[in-house]
N, C-alpha and C positions, 0 to 999 in steps of 0.2 A: 559240745553238741548235746550231751546227756542233760546238762543243766538247762539248755534251751528247751529240750523236749519236756522236761519236768515242769518247767515254767509254763509252757504252752498247755500241758495237760491240766495244770492247776487253773489256768484261765478258763479253759473249756468247762471244767467241772463247776467252777464258780458261776459261769454263764448259764449252764444247764440248771443248776440249783436255783439261781436267781430267777430264771424264766419260769420254773415250776412254782416258786413262791408267788410270783406275780400272777401266774395263771390261776392258782388256787384262791388268792385273795380277791381277784377281780373277775372270777368266772361268771358271776351273776351279771355284772355290768356288760361283759362281752356277749353273753348268751341272749339276754332279754332286751327287747326294744319296746317298752310299754307304750301302748296307744292311748292317747287322751280320748276321753269318751266322745263318741260321735252321736250320743243320744242322752236323754235325761230320764228322770223317774216318771215322767208323764208319757213316755214312749209306749205305744201299744205292745203288750207282751212283757213289759218289765216286771220283774219280781225279785225281791231280796230274799235269798235262801240262806243267808248267813246265820250263824249261831253265836250266842254269848255277846250280842250287841255289836258284832263286827260285820259290816256290810259285805256281802258276797253277791254281786249283781249278776242277774241272768236275764236273757230274753227267751221267752217261750211262745212260739207261734202255733196256730192251728187249733184243733179241737182239744178240749180238756183231756179226753181219753181217745186218741186217734187210733188208726189201724195199727200203727207201730210208732215208736218214738225214735227219732234220730238225735243222738247226743253228739254235738259237734265240739271238738277240741280245736280251738282256733290257733292261727299262726301268730308270728311276730307282727308288730305294727298293725294289729287288728284288735277289734273288741267284739263283744258278744253280739252286737247289733250288725255291724257291717260284714261280719264273717258269714252271715246268713243270706247274702244277696242272691245266691242261686238256690240254696236249700229252702228258702222261704216259699218257693213255688210248690214244694211238696205239701205244704200246709193246705193248699187249695185242693189237693187230692186226698185229703183226709188223714194226713200224717201229723203228728205232734213233733215239732222241730225245736230243739233247745240248745243254747250255748251259754256258758258261764265265763265271766271275766276272771282271769287269773288274778291273784293278789297284785295290786299295783297297776293293773290294766283297767281301762274303762272307768266304771263307777265302783269297782271293788277296792276296799281299803287294804292297806298293808304294802309290803314290798315283794317283788317277784323273786321266787327261787324254785328249785326243782320240786321240793316237797310240797310247797304251796300250790303248785299246779296240780299235783296228785290229789291233794285234799279238796281242791275246788271241783274237779271232775267227779270224784267219789261222792261229794256232797250232792251234786246235781243228779247223779245216778240214784242215790238214796231218795232224793226228793221225788224223782219220777216214779219210783217204786212205791214209796210210802204215801205220798200226797196225791199223785195222779193215778195210782193203781196199776201201773204197767208191770207185767211179768218180765223177769230178766231176759227171757228168750225173745221178747218183742222189742228189745232195745238194740238199735243199730248204733255202734260207736264209729264215729268218723273223725279222723284227725288230719290236719293239714300242716306241713312243714314242722315247726318245733312242736306243734300239737300232736304229731304222731307219737312222740315219746310218751306223753300222758295217755294217749289212746291205747297204746300197746300195754302199758302198765295196768290200766283199768281192765282191759280184756284178759290179761294174764292172771288177774287176781279176783275178778268177779265174773259170774256167768252172764254172757250177753249172746244175742242172736247172730250178729255178724260184725265184722271189723273191716272198715274201709280206710286205707292209708294212702294219702295223697302227698307225694314228694317226701317219702320217708327216708330215714338215715339209720346208720348202725349205732351211733351215739353222737351226742352233740359236738364234743370237741373233735371227733374224727372227721367231721365235715371239712375242717381246716387242716388238721395234722395228719390225716390218713390212717395213722396208727395211734395207739394209746401212748401218750408222752407224759401225761400228768397223773399224779396219785389219785385224783378224782376223775370220774368218767360219767358225768350226768346223762340221764336219759339213755341207759344202756339197752336199747331195744334188741340188739343182737343177742343178749343173754336172756331176755324175757320172751322173745317171740315163740320159743318152743313150748311155752306154758299156755299159749292161747288155745282154747278148745272150741273154736267156732270157725266157720268159713271166713277166709281173709281175701280181700281184693286189694291189689296194689295198683296205683295209678301214678305214672312218672313220665315227665317229658324228657325226650332225648337231648334237648338243648338247655336243660336246667343249669343255670349259672350260679345258683346258690347252694342247692343240695345236689351233688353229682348223681347222674343217672345210675352209676355203678353202685351207689349206696342202696337204692331201692331194689335193684336187681339182686344184690347179695343178700339183703334182708329177706327177700322172697325165697331165695334158695335155702335159707336157714329155717324157714317157717314150715310147720307141719301141714299136712293135707286136711281138709280141702282148701285150695288156694288158687288164685288167678293173678297173673301179672299182665297189665295192660301198658304197652309201650306207646306213648303218644308222640308220634313223629313230628319233630320241629317245635314242640312246645317248650317254652321257658318255664320259670318257676311260677310267676304270677299270672300267666295266661293259660295255665294247664287246662282248666275246665272249658274255657272259651275255645281252645283249639280242639279239644276232644269232642265238644258238642254237647249242648244242654240235654237233648233228648237221650243220648247215650249215657250221659252222666246220671240223669235221674233213674235210668234203668238199673244202675248199680244198687240203688236202694229199693226199687220197686220189685225186682226179681227176687224170688226165694231160691237160694242155692242149697240144694239138699245133699247132693253127692259131688265128689270131686270132678267127675266127668262132666257135670253141668257147668263147671266154671270156665270152660273154654280150652283152647289149644295151647295156652301158654303156661300150663301147670309145671 
């Protein structure tokens, strides 16, 4: 019996170690679903903000120096153009709206990885400040799905005016594993959210089948004030904005939240 138990333990240990090795080696393949470009370099708003001859594609809509700038961190299976299907309407109201393709997505060169996502959104942030002249407090960072990890990292390390998180998660692997099982833990928003120093709005569908509703709720609980959590009853992952309603969605960007009490009853 002891020999059997020892053999079983060895098999389990080998299985666990093997799973971790596979997870580490293939984490980028598992996390990222690069979107082929839905646009080209002739698309209105296209700009290459890359450096050192490496293309980093972005779409920037609205006035050159709008009332505020919305920096969108797109989700998986999206690119900089089609992620702005709703936010593009804000450009008509005088906002500058911008999104950048992560490396390997859309028209951006390279291969997708966690650090590449961070570099891309930081580069867009710098471009908005240095080239378009926006002050940091006039930049609203908006992240959707996997993009919430990059959005939290940006807001935790750079000054911004507001952070909007749509279908956010604690960390990327925990969407599947629930707890940390791998030696790596990409996009660890649960560790970074406390470093955010601006109002935060969370938007999450109760029927989200990709990023569990509990992730968004838990991340909200970990976040500092001022904050707001909006529970969208019946919304899944990809119909979150449609179910919530466009007018209410736009209000998340149009309203200026100054104090925690202004953020609503779900603090």
